[in-house]
N, CA and C atoms as a LAMMPS dump frame, in Angstrom:
ITEM: TIMESTEP
0
ITEM: NUMBER OF ATOMS
483
ITEM: BOX BOUNDS ff ff ff
-5.0000000000000000e+02 5.0000000000000000e+02
-5.0000000000000000e+02 5.0000000000000000e+02
-5.0000000000000000e+02 5.0000000000000000e+02
ITEM: ATOMS id mol type element x y z
1 1 1 N 325.147 378.196 -355.31
2 1 2 C 325.563 376.923 -355.727
3 1 3 C 324.555 376.243 -356.66
4 2 1 N 323.313 376.517 -356.483
5 2 2 C 322.284 375.971 -357.341
6 2 3 C 322.437 376.494 -358.762
7 3 1 N 322.916 377.727 -358.891
8 3 2 C 323.115 378.301 -360.21
9 3 3 C 324.213 377.533 -360.938
10 4 1 N 325.234 377.197 -360.213
11 4 2 C 326.332 376.468 -360.818
12 4 3 C 325.875 375.086 -361.282
13 5 1 N 325.054 374.41 -360.452
14 5 2 C 324.552 373.112 -360.806
15 5 3 C 323.652 373.206 -362.028
16 6 1 N 322.883 374.195 -362.06
17 6 2 C 321.98 374.369 -363.176
18 6 3 C 322.779 374.659 -364.436
19 7 1 N 323.811 375.431 -364.381
20 7 2 C 324.643 375.733 -365.544
21 7 3 C 325.354 374.477 -366.012
22 8 1 N 325.82 373.671 -365.08
23 8 2 C 326.492 372.424 -365.438
24 8 3 C 325.502 371.475 -366.082
25 9 1 N 324.31 371.415 -365.507
26 9 2 C 323.282 370.541 -366.061
27 9 3 C 322.898 370.995 -367.469
28 10 1 N 322.818 372.308 -367.672
29 10 2 C 322.485 372.853 -368.993
30 10 3 C 323.605 372.516 -369.975
31 11 1 N 324.839 372.68 -369.524
32 11 2 C 325.987 372.365 -370.388
33 11 3 C 326 370.882 -370.755
34 12 1 N 325.7 370.018 -369.793
35 12 2 C 325.676 368.581 -370.059
36 12 3 C 324.556 368.234 -371.044
37 13 1 N 323.404 368.864 -370.859
38 13 2 C 322.286 368.605 -371.769
39 13 3 C 322.624 369.099 -373.175
40 14 1 N 323.258 370.237 -373.276
41 14 2 C 323.641 370.789 -374.581
42 14 3 C 324.689 369.881 -375.243
43 15 1 N 325.627 369.428 -374.414
44 15 2 C 326.676 368.541 -374.929
45 15 3 C 326.053 367.229 -375.41
46 16 1 N 325.142 366.678 -374.601
47 16 2 C 324.467 365.433 -374.971
48 16 3 C 323.651 365.636 -376.248
49 17 1 N 322.961 366.739 -376.36
50 17 2 C 322.161 367.026 -377.553
51 17 3 C 323.071 367.154 -378.776
52 18 1 N 324.235 367.794 -378.587
53 18 2 C 325.197 367.937 -379.692
54 18 3 C 325.744 366.59 -380.122
55 19 1 N 326.095 365.747 -379.164
56 19 2 C 326.619 364.411 -379.462
57 19 3 C 325.551 363.585 -380.171
58 20 1 N 324.319 363.676 -379.67
59 20 2 C 323.215 362.942 -380.293
60 20 3 C 323.003 363.407 -381.742
61 21 1 N 323.088 364.692 -381.971
62 21 2 C 322.9 365.239 -383.319
63 21 3 C 324.016 364.766 -384.25
64 22 1 N 325.25 364.78 -383.759
65 22 2 C 326.382 364.314 -384.571
66 22 3 C 326.23 362.825 -384.866
67 23 1 N 325.856 362.052 -383.842
68 23 2 C 325.692 360.627 -384.018
69 23 3 C 324.561 360.336 -385.014
70 24 1 N 323.481 361.068 -384.927
71 24 2 C 322.363 360.879 -385.838
72 24 3 C 322.79 361.241 -387.264
73 25 1 N 323.547 362.316 -387.423
74 25 2 C 324.048 362.714 -388.744
75 25 3 C 324.999 361.668 -389.312
76 26 1 N 325.844 361.128 -388.447
77 26 2 C 326.783 360.09 -388.855
78 26 3 C 326.024 358.845 -389.311
79 27 1 N 325.039 358.436 -388.562
80 27 2 C 324.245 357.263 -388.914
81 27 3 C 323.491 357.487 -390.223
82 28 1 N 322.993 358.691 -390.436
83 28 2 C 322.301 358.998 -391.692
84 28 3 C 323.282 358.944 -392.865
85 29 1 N 324.494 359.462 -392.653
86 29 2 C 325.513 359.432 -393.708
87 29 3 C 325.895 357.991 -394.042
88 30 1 N 326.07 357.157 -393.01
89 30 2 C 326.408 355.747 -393.229
90 30 3 C 325.274 355.048 -393.981
91 31 1 N 324.038 355.315 -393.575
92 31 2 C 322.882 354.689 -394.233
93 31 3 C 322.801 355.125 -395.697
94 32 1 N 323.034 356.409 -395.964
95 32 2 C 322.988 356.907 -397.336
96 32 3 C 324.117 356.281 -398.166
97 33 1 N 325.286 356.16 -397.569
98 33 2 C 326.419 355.546 -398.26
99 33 3 C 326.119 354.082 -398.545
100 34 1 N 325.606 353.377 -397.563
101 34 2 C 325.265 351.966 -397.735
102 34 3 C 324.247 351.811 -398.87
103 35 1 N 323.259 352.688 -398.893
104 35 2 C 322.223 352.637 -399.925
105 35 3 C 322.835 352.847 -401.317
106 36 1 N 323.746 353.815 -401.432
107 36 2 C 324.391 354.081 -402.716
108 36 3 C 325.268 352.901 -403.146
109 37 1 N 325.996 352.326 -402.205
110 37 2 C 326.843 351.178 -402.53
111 37 3 C 325.992 350.001 -402.974
112 38 1 N 324.881 349.771 -402.281
113 38 2 C 323.992 348.674 -402.656
114 38 3 C 323.397 348.895 -404.043
115 39 1 N 323.12 350.13 -404.402
116 39 2 C 322.603 350.436 -405.739
117 39 3 C 323.703 350.245 -406.789
118 40 1 N 324.915 350.67 -406.462
119 40 2 C 326.02 350.67 -407.416
120 40 3 C 326.654 349.287 -407.567
121 41 1 N 326.749 348.505 -406.517
122 41 2 C 327.493 347.247 -406.519
123 41 3 C 327.031 346.258 -407.584
124 42 1 N 325.731 345.984 -407.741
125 42 2 C 325.344 345.015 -408.779
126 42 3 C 325.761 345.471 -410.181
127 43 1 N 325.576 346.735 -410.463
128 43 2 C 325.972 347.25 -411.784
129 43 3 C 327.474 347.188 -411.975
130 44 1 N 328.212 347.52 -410.932
131 44 2 C 329.67 347.489 -411.031
132 44 3 C 330.156 346.057 -411.208
133 45 1 N 329.556 345.133 -410.473
134 45 2 C 329.94 343.728 -410.601
135 45 3 C 329.629 343.217 -411.991
136 46 1 N 328.449 343.548 -412.497
137 46 2 C 328.074 343.123 -413.842
138 46 3 C 329.026 343.716 -414.882
139 47 1 N 329.321 345.003 -414.721
140 47 2 C 330.24 345.659 -415.649
141 47 3 C 331.626 345.031 -415.605
142 48 1 N 332.092 344.704 -414.41
143 48 2 C 333.406 344.079 -414.272
144 48 3 C 333.403 342.697 -414.921
145 49 1 N 332.32 341.939 -414.716
146 49 2 C 332.227 340.613 -415.324
147 49 3 C 332.208 340.712 -416.85
148 50 1 N 331.448 341.681 -417.377
149 50 2 C 331.403 341.867 -418.831
150 50 3 C 332.768 342.261 -419.369
151 51 1 N 333.445 343.128 -418.658
152 51 2 C 334.778 343.553 -419.082
153 51 3 C 335.762 342.389 -419.02
154 52 1 N 335.623 341.563 -418.006
155 52 2 C 336.48 340.389 -417.871
156 52 3 C 336.256 339.417 -419.024
157 53 1 N 334.999 339.174 -419.372
158 53 2 C 334.669 338.294 -420.498
159 53 3 C 335.198 338.887 -421.797
160 54 1 N 335.029 340.189 -421.951
161 54 2 C 335.514 340.863 -423.16
162 54 3 C 337.035 340.73 -423.275
163 55 1 N 337.732 340.904 -422.174
164 55 2 C 339.188 340.75 -422.173
165 55 3 C 339.613 339.334 -422.515
166 56 1 N 338.877 338.351 -422
167 56 2 C 339.171 336.951 -422.305
168 56 3 C 338.98 336.694 -423.793
169 57 1 N 337.907 337.237 -424.358
170 57 2 C 337.651 337.064 -425.785
171 57 3 C 338.753 337.731 -426.612
172 58 1 N 339.245 338.865 -426.157
173 58 2 C 340.35 339.523 -426.85
174 58 3 C 341.606 338.654 -426.817
175 59 1 N 341.859 338.037 -425.665
176 59 2 C 343.03 337.17 -425.551
177 59 3 C 342.882 335.952 -426.459
178 60 1 N 341.689 335.389 -426.514
179 60 2 C 341.444 334.251 -427.406
180 60 3 C 341.651 334.65 -428.868
181 61 1 N 341.221 335.847 -429.222
182 61 2 C 341.424 336.338 -430.593
183 61 3 C 342.914 336.526 -430.876
184 62 1 N 343.656 337.03 -429.896
185 62 2 C 345.1 337.211 -430.078
186 62 3 C 345.791 335.867 -430.294
187 63 1 N 345.371 334.851 -429.55
188 63 2 C 345.938 333.509 -429.73
189 63 3 C 345.585 332.976 -431.119
190 64 1 N 344.344 333.182 -431.536
191 64 2 C 343.921 332.729 -432.871
192 64 3 C 344.734 333.43 -433.961
193 65 1 N 344.93 334.727 -433.805
194 65 2 C 345.719 335.489 -434.785
195 65 3 C 347.149 334.954 -434.843
196 66 1 N 347.741 334.722 -433.68
197 66 2 C 349.11 334.195 -433.631
198 66 3 C 349.2 332.826 -434.29
199 67 1 N 348.213 331.984 -434.039
200 67 2 C 348.206 330.641 -434.631
201 67 3 C 348.084 330.717 -436.146
202 68 1 N 347.166 331.537 -436.616
203 68 2 C 346.977 331.698 -438.06
204 68 3 C 348.248 332.245 -438.708
205 69 1 N 348.845 333.256 -438.08
206 69 2 C 350.066 333.847 -438.635
207 69 3 C 351.209 332.833 -438.652
208 70 1 N 351.353 332.067 -437.572
209 70 2 C 352.428 331.072 -437.519
210 70 3 C 352.267 330.03 -438.621
211 71 1 N 351.048 329.551 -438.804
212 71 2 C 350.799 328.568 -439.871
213 71 3 C 351.061 329.181 -441.247
214 72 1 N 350.622 330.422 -441.425
215 72 2 C 350.847 331.096 -442.704
216 72 3 C 352.326 331.292 -442.999
217 73 1 N 353.091 331.699 -441.975
218 73 2 C 354.527 331.887 -442.18
219 73 3 C 355.23 330.549 -442.413
220 74 1 N 354.714 329.497 -441.806
221 74 2 C 355.27 328.164 -442.057
222 74 3 C 355.062 327.774 -443.516
223 75 1 N 353.858 328.01 -444.019
224 75 2 C 353.563 327.714 -445.426
225 75 3 C 354.456 328.544 -446.343
226 76 1 N 354.59 329.835 -446.025
227 76 2 C 355.465 330.699 -446.836
228 76 3 C 356.914 330.201 -446.801
229 77 1 N 357.381 329.833 -445.621
230 77 2 C 358.754 329.333 -445.483
231 77 3 C 358.976 328.071 -446.298
232 78 1 N 358.004 327.154 -446.244
233 78 2 C 358.119 325.922 -447.027
234 78 3 C 358.119 326.222 -448.522
235 79 1 N 357.286 327.181 -448.929
236 79 2 C 357.219 327.544 -450.342
237 79 3 C 358.547 328.147 -450.812
238 80 1 N 359.126 328.994 -450
239 80 2 C 360.416 329.61 -450.353
240 80 3 C 361.503 328.543 -450.408
241 81 1 N 361.517 327.636 -449.438
242 81 2 C 362.515 326.56 -449.434
243 81 3 C 362.358 325.675 -450.67
244 82 1 N 361.12 325.357 -451.042
245 82 2 C 360.874 324.532 -452.223
246 82 3 C 361.347 325.246 -453.484
247 83 1 N 361.075 326.541 -453.562
248 83 2 C 361.524 327.307 -454.731
249 83 3 C 363.054 327.328 -454.799
250 84 1 N 363.688 327.57 -453.66
251 84 2 C 365.156 327.593 -453.644
252 84 3 C 365.732 326.242 -454.046
253 85 1 N 365.128 325.155 -453.575
254 85 2 C 365.579 323.812 -453.947
255 85 3 C 365.432 323.595 -455.446
256 86 1 N 364.26 324.002 -455.974
257 86 2 C 363.995 323.859 -457.412
258 86 3 C 364.996 324.696 -458.225
259 87 1 N 365.261 325.912 -457.766
260 87 2 C 366.203 326.785 -458.483
261 87 3 C 367.62 326.203 -458.444
262 88 1 N 367.996 325.631 -457.307
263 88 2 C 369.321 325.021 -457.186
264 88 3 C 369.443 323.826 -458.127
265 89 1 N 368.428 322.982 -458.144
266 89 2 C 368.446 321.818 -459.034
267 89 3 C 368.479 322.252 -460.5
268 90 1 N 367.703 323.301 -460.822
269 90 2 C 367.706 323.814 -462.196
270 90 3 C 369.078 324.37 -462.548
271 91 1 N 369.71 325.041 -461.59
272 91 2 C 371.051 325.583 -461.838
273 91 3 C 372.069 324.488 -462.117
274 92 1 N 371.996 323.406 -461.341
275 92 2 C 372.914 322.28 -461.567
276 92 3 C 372.653 321.659 -462.937
277 93 1 N 371.373 321.425 -463.252
278 93 2 C 371.025 320.843 -464.558
279 93 3 C 371.45 321.766 -465.693
280 94 1 N 371.253 323.076 -465.508
281 94 2 C 371.643 324.044 -466.543
282 94 3 C 373.151 324.038 -466.742
283 95 1 N 373.892 323.93 -465.683
284 95 2 C 375.358 323.911 -465.777
285 95 3 C 375.828 322.682 -466.544
286 96 1 N 375.204 321.535 -466.238
287 96 2 C 375.571 320.308 -466.969
288 96 3 C 375.259 320.459 -468.455
289 97 1 N 374.092 321.013 -468.749
290 97 2 C 373.702 321.216 -470.15
291 97 3 C 374.655 322.184 -470.825
292 98 1 N 374.996 323.251 -470.125
293 98 2 C 375.889 324.269 -470.671
294 98 3 C 377.282 323.691 -470.93
295 99 1 N 377.71 322.802 -470.075
296 99 2 C 379.03 322.184 -470.263
297 99 3 C 379.062 321.307 -471.521
298 100 1 N 377.892 320.85 -471.946
299 100 2 C 377.83 320.016 -473.146
300 100 3 C 377.711 320.818 -474.435
301 101 1 N 377.696 322.147 -474.332
302 101 2 C 377.576 322.97 -475.54
303 101 3 C 378.829 322.807 -476.391
304 102 1 N 378.622 322.701 -477.703
305 102 2 C 379.738 322.473 -478.614
306 102 3 C 380.32 323.778 -479.163
307 103 1 N 379.472 324.836 -479.22
308 103 2 C 379.95 326.112 -479.742
309 103 3 C 379.586 327.222 -478.765
310 104 1 N 380.275 328.325 -478.969
311 104 2 C 379.99 329.494 -478.138
312 104 3 C 378.57 329.976 -478.386
313 105 1 N 378.139 329.965 -479.643
314 105 2 C 376.783 330.386 -480.001
315 105 3 C 375.751 329.51 -479.3
316 106 1 N 375.989 328.202 -479.276
317 106 2 C 375.071 327.287 -478.595
318 106 3 C 375.028 327.593 -477.09
319 107 1 N 376.163 327.901 -476.503
320 107 2 C 376.235 328.229 -475.077
321 107 3 C 375.45 329.508 -474.783
322 108 1 N 375.583 330.507 -475.652
323 108 2 C 374.853 331.765 -475.459
324 108 3 C 373.351 331.514 -475.571
325 109 1 N 372.931 330.718 -476.544
326 109 2 C 371.518 330.415 -476.704
327 109 3 C 370.968 329.648 -475.502
328 110 1 N 371.738 328.68 -475.024
329 110 2 C 371.325 327.93 -473.834
330 110 3 C 371.194 328.865 -472.624
331 111 1 N 372.225 329.705 -472.451
332 111 2 C 372.226 330.622 -471.305
333 111 3 C 371.054 331.597 -471.386
334 112 1 N 370.734 332.073 -472.57
335 112 2 C 369.592 332.966 -472.756
336 112 3 C 368.293 332.255 -472.376
337 113 1 N 368.155 331.026 -472.788
338 113 2 C 366.965 330.235 -472.439
339 113 3 C 366.879 330.004 -470.933
340 114 1 N 368.02 329.716 -470.317
341 114 2 C 368.041 329.511 -468.862
342 114 3 C 367.636 330.789 -468.126
343 115 1 N 368.169 331.907 -468.604
344 115 2 C 367.855 333.194 -467.962
345 115 3 C 366.36 333.505 -468.104
346 116 1 N 365.827 333.276 -469.302
347 116 2 C 364.41 333.541 -469.548
348 116 3 C 363.549 332.652 -468.627
349 117 1 N 363.886 331.358 -468.572
350 117 2 C 363.125 330.426 -467.73
351 117 3 C 363.265 330.806 -466.247
352 118 1 N 364.464 331.2 -465.839
353 118 2 C 364.687 331.621 -464.445
354 118 3 C 363.858 332.846 -464.092
355 119 1 N 363.794 333.807 -465.021
356 119 2 C 363.006 335.013 -464.782
357 119 3 C 361.515 334.678 -464.723
358 120 1 N 361.051 333.813 -465.633
359 120 2 C 359.646 333.395 -465.602
360 120 3 C 359.318 332.694 -464.284
361 121 1 N 360.205 331.811 -463.846
362 121 2 C 359.995 331.1 -462.579
363 121 3 C 359.978 332.075 -461.403
364 122 1 N 360.878 333.061 -461.426
365 122 2 C 360.952 334.046 -460.355
366 122 3 C 359.68 334.893 -460.282
367 123 1 N 359.186 335.315 -461.44
368 123 2 C 357.944 336.104 -461.477
369 123 3 C 356.773 335.254 -460.972
370 124 1 N 356.691 334.016 -461.421
371 124 2 C 355.61 333.126 -460.986
372 124 3 C 355.687 332.895 -459.474
373 125 1 N 356.886 332.671 -458.976
374 125 2 C 357.054 332.437 -457.538
375 125 3 C 356.733 333.702 -456.746
376 126 1 N 357.148 334.846 -457.259
377 126 2 C 356.823 336.111 -456.595
378 126 3 C 355.321 336.335 -456.506
379 127 1 N 354.616 336.01 -457.582
380 127 2 C 353.16 336.133 -457.59
381 127 3 C 352.537 335.185 -456.58
382 128 1 N 353.03 333.958 -456.565
383 128 2 C 352.512 332.954 -455.638
384 128 3 C 352.757 333.384 -454.185
385 129 1 N 353.949 333.885 -453.882
386 129 2 C 354.262 334.341 -452.52
387 129 3 C 353.428 335.564 -452.134
388 130 1 N 353.188 336.442 -453.091
389 130 2 C 352.337 337.609 -452.821
390 130 3 C 350.921 337.173 -452.479
391 131 1 N 350.396 336.222 -453.238
392 131 2 C 349.046 335.725 -452.976
393 131 3 C 348.968 335.034 -451.615
394 132 1 N 349.984 334.227 -451.294
395 132 2 C 350.009 333.562 -449.993
396 132 3 C 350.104 334.581 -448.849
397 133 1 N 350.938 335.599 -449.046
398 133 2 C 351.085 336.639 -448.023
399 133 3 C 349.785 337.4 -447.812
400 134 1 N 349.108 337.702 -448.884
401 134 2 C 347.817 338.396 -448.798
402 134 3 C 346.793 337.529 -448.072
403 135 1 N 346.789 336.235 -448.354
404 135 2 C 345.857 335.333 -447.675
405 135 3 C 346.157 335.279 -446.18
406 136 1 N 347.423 335.216 -445.811
407 136 2 C 347.789 335.207 -444.383
408 136 3 C 347.329 336.504 -443.723
409 137 1 N 347.546 337.613 -444.389
410 137 2 C 347.12 338.904 -443.833
411 137 3 C 345.605 338.959 -443.669
412 138 1 N 344.872 338.49 -444.664
413 138 2 C 343.412 338.492 -444.579
414 138 3 C 342.919 337.549 -443.481
415 139 1 N 343.536 336.379 -443.393
416 139 2 C 343.13 335.413 -442.368
417 139 3 C 343.398 335.933 -440.961
418 140 1 N 344.518 336.612 -440.771
419 140 2 C 344.819 337.152 -439.436
420 140 3 C 343.967 338.376 -439.129
421 141 1 N 343.541 339.077 -440.155
422 141 2 C 342.713 340.267 -439.926
423 141 3 C 341.295 339.897 -439.506
424 142 1 N 340.832 338.703 -439.858
425 142 2 C 339.47 338.285 -439.534
426 142 3 C 339.164 338.371 -438.035
427 143 1 N 339.918 337.663 -437.177
428 143 2 C 339.648 337.745 -435.736
429 143 3 C 339.853 339.155 -435.171
430 144 1 N 340.813 339.862 -435.709
431 144 2 C 341.059 341.229 -435.238
432 144 3 C 339.877 342.131 -435.571
433 145 1 N 339.389 342.042 -436.786
434 145 2 C 338.218 342.84 -437.181
435 145 3 C 337.004 342.499 -436.329
436 146 1 N 336.835 341.212 -436.034
437 146 2 C 335.698 340.79 -435.206
438 146 3 C 335.782 341.421 -433.82
439 147 1 N 336.969 341.487 -433.237
440 147 2 C 337.129 342.067 -431.896
441 147 3 C 336.939 343.588 -431.929
442 148 1 N 337.417 344.228 -432.988
443 148 2 C 337.22 345.678 -433.113
444 148 3 C 335.728 345.978 -433.245
445 149 1 N 335.039 345.197 -434.066
446 149 2 C 333.59 345.391 -434.217
447 149 3 C 332.859 345.163 -432.9
448 150 1 N 333.283 344.142 -432.158
449 150 2 C 332.662 343.867 -430.856
450 150 3 C 332.911 345.02 -429.887
451 151 1 N 334.108 345.58 -429.924
452 151 2 C 334.422 346.708 -429.035
453 151 3 C 333.593 347.934 -429.392
454 152 1 N 333.477 348.206 -430.677
455 152 2 C 332.673 349.357 -431.107
456 152 3 C 331.227 349.162 -430.704
457 153 1 N 330.717 347.942 -430.896
458 153 2 C 329.325 347.668 -430.547
459 153 3 C 329.102 347.78 -429.041
460 154 1 N 330.023 347.246 -428.264
461 154 2 C 329.86 347.214 -426.817
462 154 3 C 330.082 348.58 -426.176
463 155 1 N 331.145 349.246 -426.576
464 155 2 C 331.514 350.494 -425.912
465 155 3 C 331.068 351.743 -426.669
466 156 1 N 330.645 351.566 -427.913
467 156 2 C 330.19 352.709 -428.695
468 156 3 C 328.781 353.146 -428.343
469 157 1 N 327.963 352.228 -427.883
470 157 2 C 326.57 352.538 -427.559
471 157 3 C 326.433 353.572 -426.432
472 158 1 N 327.117 353.4 -425.298
473 158 2 C 326.969 354.413 -424.244
474 158 3 C 327.43 355.806 -424.68
475 159 1 N 328.444 355.845 -425.54
476 159 2 C 328.935 357.141 -425.992
477 159 3 C 327.916 357.834 -426.889
478 160 1 N 327.19 357.035 -427.693
479 160 2 C 326.218 357.605 -428.613
480 160 3 C 324.933 358.02 -427.903
481 161 1 N 324.654 357.376 -426.764
482 161 2 C 323.393 357.646 -426.064
483 161 3 C 323.375 358.981 -425.379
């Protein structure tokens, strides 16, 4: 019977030693994990904050671009409406003048002059609208270019290192 007790005692001691070893390994793993998290957390938080600020700046740039584009399209719309109004008024005035022509030759000469003036006005207006459109495009590209440059500067450095 003493042999049995001794075997049981040995088994209990072995079991206790095994449990202690597992518990010690578990505690070491938890401590190592905690240490890694503590090392990583400040950097991750800082990185998240920087990314959040960068995203906010991108949103602000998008709003600025939208505002600039809306104002530019408003100016273009007003310019087109003004041109159409001017062309309509010129057409009415030309019709009245044409109705006062005494000969067919005079009517043809008047109509030729009207056509020439209309074409000159159309070319001038087309040039003006092209210049306005280019300015709107350049103005909207400014904030976009700034954000692209900021992204390249911010995220390009780690890739190059």
